[in-house]
N, C-alpha and C positions, 0 to 999 in steps of 0.2 A: 504495499501498500502507500501513495505515496502522497504525502499531505504536503499542504501549504504553510505558511509560518503562523497562521491563524486557526490552523487546524482543521480548516476544509478540507474534504479527498480531492486530489487531483486526478487520481485513478486507481484501479483496484486490480491485483493480476492473482491467481490462484495457478501455482505450478505443482507438478507432479500428479498422481494419479490418486483419485479418490478411496480408492481399497487399500491402499498403504499407508502406512505409518511414516509419516516425511515431517521436520519439524527443523525451521531455522532458528537456532538460538543466537549467532552472531552479522549484522552484516558492514561492508566498509563500502566505501567511493573506491572507484579506480580511476585508471589516467585517461580512459576513454570517455569517461561520464556515466558508464554503467555502474555497476552493483556486484560487491562478491558475498557470496552467504555462506556461513558453516554452521552442520547443524547434523542431525541424524537421520537416519532411513533405514524402515524395515519394511519389506516385502512384506506382502499379503499372504505368507506360502507358512504351512505348520513347521514349527521347528526353526524357523528363520532367525538368525542374528541380528543384532542391530550394526548396522555399518557408519562411520563418520562418512559426512559427505559436504562435498563443497559445490558450489553452484555459482556460475559466472553469468549475469543478465545484462543486457544491454540498458540503454537510457529509458526504454521503455518496458522494461521487465520482462522481457523477451529472453527465455534459456538461449545459450550460445554454447555451452559446452557442462558439463558434470564431471563430477570423478566420485567415485565409492569407496571408502579405504577400509581395510579390514587388515591391521599388523599381522604379520607372522603366519600369513595365509590362512587365517581365520580359527585359526588354534586356541578360541578364547570360546568359554562358555556363554556370555552375554554379549558379547560384539566391542564396538566403540563406537564414542561421538566427540562433538569438537564444538567447544563453546566459545572460542575467540578466533580472529580471523585479521590480518593484517595485510594487504599487498605491498608490493615493494616497488623501487624505481625500476629494478630490473624488469619485471613485469611478473616475477614468482608471487607465492602468498605464501605465508607462514600462518598454521593453525596450531592451535592449543585446544588439548581436551584430556579424555583417560579413555584408555580399553581395559576391560574386566577379564581378571582372570577367574579361574573356578570361585573363589570365596572371597574375594577383593578386588579393586581398580589400582591399576597404576597410570601415573601420569605420563602424559605421551606428546610430544612435540613433531613436526613435520612440514616439510617446506616442498610446496607443487608447485611444477613446472606447468603452463599452458600448453596446450596443440601448438607443434608446429604452425607457421604460415601457410604452409602447402597441405594441411591436415594430419591426421592423427589425432592421438588422445591424450589428455592430461597426463601428467603422470607424477610419482614420488620422486622430487630429487635427494632427500635425505631425509632421515626420521630419526629418534632417538623416545627411549623409555625412561623415566626417573624414578623417583621413589614410588613406595605405594601413596595412593590417592588421584588427586587429578586436578588439572589446572581449570578455573572458572574466567580470570581476567588473564591480560597480556598488556602492559604499559611498554611499549615500543619507544625506546630513545631514537633521535635522529642520527647518532653514529653507527647506528644497527646493535646496537645493545638493548636487550628485551630484560622485563622484570614480570616473570609470570606468577600468579597466585591462584593460590583454592585451597584444599582438604587435604588431610594426611592421617593415616592411622584410624584405628577403629574406634577413636574416642573423638575423632574430626579436629585433630589439632591444627593450626593454621601453619600451612604450606606455602614457600615464595624460593624461586629458583632465579638465578641470574644467568640468561645466556649472551654470549658474544658473537660477533660475526655473523648475525642475521641478514645483513645488507640494509641499506637506507631504505626506509619506509615511504612508500607513497602517502602524500598527505596535499590535500588540493588546496588550491590559492583560489580562498573566496572572493578575497578582496584585489584578484586580479580585474575585476569588473566592478570598480568603485560604485559608490554610490554617485551622484551629481546635486549639490548644493543649490539654490535657485531663488534669489528674490530680488525686487527691484524695490526704490526709495523715492518717497516723495515728500519734501521740505516744506513744512509750516514755519511762520515766526516763531513761534513758542517750540515746536516739538519736530519729530522726525518720522515719520508712517512707514513702515515696512510693508511690502504686498507680496503674496505669493508662495511665501515659504512652503505650502501645501504641494505645491506644483514640484519640488525636489526629485528627483530621481531615486530609487531605491537600489540598484545596481544590478545585481541578479535579476535572474527571470522571475524569481516567485519570493522574490526579496519585499521587504518592508521597511519605512523608515520608523524607527522607533525612538530616536530622540530627536530634538532641534535644540538649538542653543545659538541666542544670539548675543552677540558682544558689541555693545555700543560704543566703545572707544574713550568713553570717562568714568572706567573700572568697575560700571555695573552690567548687568546681564540680565537675559531671561531664560527660563530653560521649560519645555514641556513634553511632553510624550502625546499631546493629541496634535493630530492633522489640523483639525479645525479650528484649531488656537493659533495656528500659523500663517491664516488668510490676511490676517491684518494684524498689525502689532502696530501701536505707538509709543513713543518714548519721550518724554520731556525732560531735559537736560536743564541743570542747574548753572551751570557756568557758562557766559555769555558768547555769542557766536564765533566771535573773533578770535576767541581761542580754542575752539575746534575745526580749524585750519588743518588739515592733512592729518587727521584723527581715522583711522579705519572704523567700519561697521563690519561685522562678520557675521555667519550664518556657518555654523560646524552642524552638518547633520551625521547621524549613527544609524546603520540599518543593524536588522537583528541580527548580523553575523560580527557586529562589533567593528566593520569596515567604516573608514570616516571621510568627509569630504567639506573642504572649508570654501568657501566664496566668500571674497574679501571687496568692497566696495567703498568708495570716498565721498560720500555726499555733500561733502564740506570743503572740497576741491584739495589740492594738493599732493593727489595721488594718481599711478595711472590712469591716463584717460584715452586710450585708445591709442595713443602715440606713445612707445615703451620710452618711459621715464629712466631705465636701466640704460639708456642710451645716452642720457644727459652727460653733456660737455663741460667739465671747470672753465668757465670763465669768468672772468672779473667784471661786477655790474655797478655801475655808478648810478643811483638815481638822486637826483638833488634839483631844487631845494627837498627836504622831508621836513614837515609835511610841506604839501603844495598850497600855496594859495589861490596865485593864480596860472603859474606854469612851472614848470619842471621839464628835466631834461634827462630821460635813460640812456645809457651808454655801456655797450659791452666793450671793455678794453682789449680784450686779446682774442676775437673771435677770429678765426682762420678759416671759417668755411666757405665757400662756393654758391650754396642754395638760396634762395630768397628766402627771408625771413618776415613772419607776422608776428603782429603784436596782438592779442587780445584782452579783456578784462572783464572781470566777474565780481559779483560782490561776494559777501561771505556766505551765502546759501547757495551760490553755484551758478547763479543767473546772470548773463551776460548785459554790460551796461557800456554804454558810448562813452567812451573817453576821446575825446577833438586830438589825433596828433597824425605829424607829418613827418617823413623818413629823413632827416638831414642828409645823413650818407649811410653806405651799408655799417649796422649795429649800431646804429644813434637814431635815436626819435625825441621831438619835441612833442611836447605833452599842453596841452589847454586846461583848464578848469571845465569850461563850459555851463552847463547846469547841474554838475555834481553837487551831490550833500553832501554835507561835512560826513567823512568816515572813514574806514578802511576799506582796502579794494585791494584783489590782487590781479597781478598782469602775469602774463605767461608770452615767451617768445618761442616761438618754435618753426623748423623747415619743414618741408614734406617727410621727413624718415626721423624726426627727431625733435624732444623737446631740448632746447638750448640753455634759456634761463627761466625763472620763477620765484616771484617774490609779492611785497605788499608795498602800497602806495597809500599812504596818510592824505586824505586831503582835508585841511583847514577851513 
């Protein structure tokens, strides 16, 4: 049975013959998107012994191959069964469980090789029996070492065995397809409105976003686990707008597999705005007089670029404003106050490929 994170059934598959006793005790994802299952099998025939069973299923739970295991040629009263399975990077499968002697069980580990590409059957690569008892769990480390645990002896003592050199385990990278955070902002005179967080994507096909965290750039944050609460989030800032220049606003989303993604916006200006700020050229900027009374001069002292430069101005909320100016020569502009109100404004000098300079203009 394959389930969505919320418990809804995607599809169900019944494998095997209804007349037989077949049970899967453990399952693990494989490199091709399928599932490996370990368990036991007993045919519907009198006096048939239990066999350890390994099944390889594709992503739709269709059977690709199977292997039934009876150690020592079946010279046991009850047979064998597997309770743990771990696929390896090499394509083999390590299984652990027990096989039954006349009066007691013996712990057992085997490495299974799949059928060859050209055909054939799966086979046991190697196997080993251990002390009296049986393995129920297998903790497989990335270096190929496995800790197997279970019970041992007639009084069910704890059994733990550590085995080296089993091969590197395969573990799916669920974050290879990460979630994608999404939101937009609207500036208000006294607040910032964040919209569309619920449209963030979960990543994997059946994944879900389980956590949204907004960071507002002033040390405060908002965390929710409900998508409905992310459609519209309003935040009121205590500090004055002029101090918010360059402050990032972030949305961090986490899906049910603990994979995360962060989207950072700069609604107050001063951050990446479509022209890569990583290409900012180090130039000496002179803007005088500051504050500007009626006129001022903006000059780039050591700019050596040949691209045509443009100059634009915004207020502290990111809205474009008109500052009358003319370019006296490459890298130098003459500014006029015009109808500008008293306050702080932001300027940005950019070429078609990069931001060259940016800063603040005070108007008295």
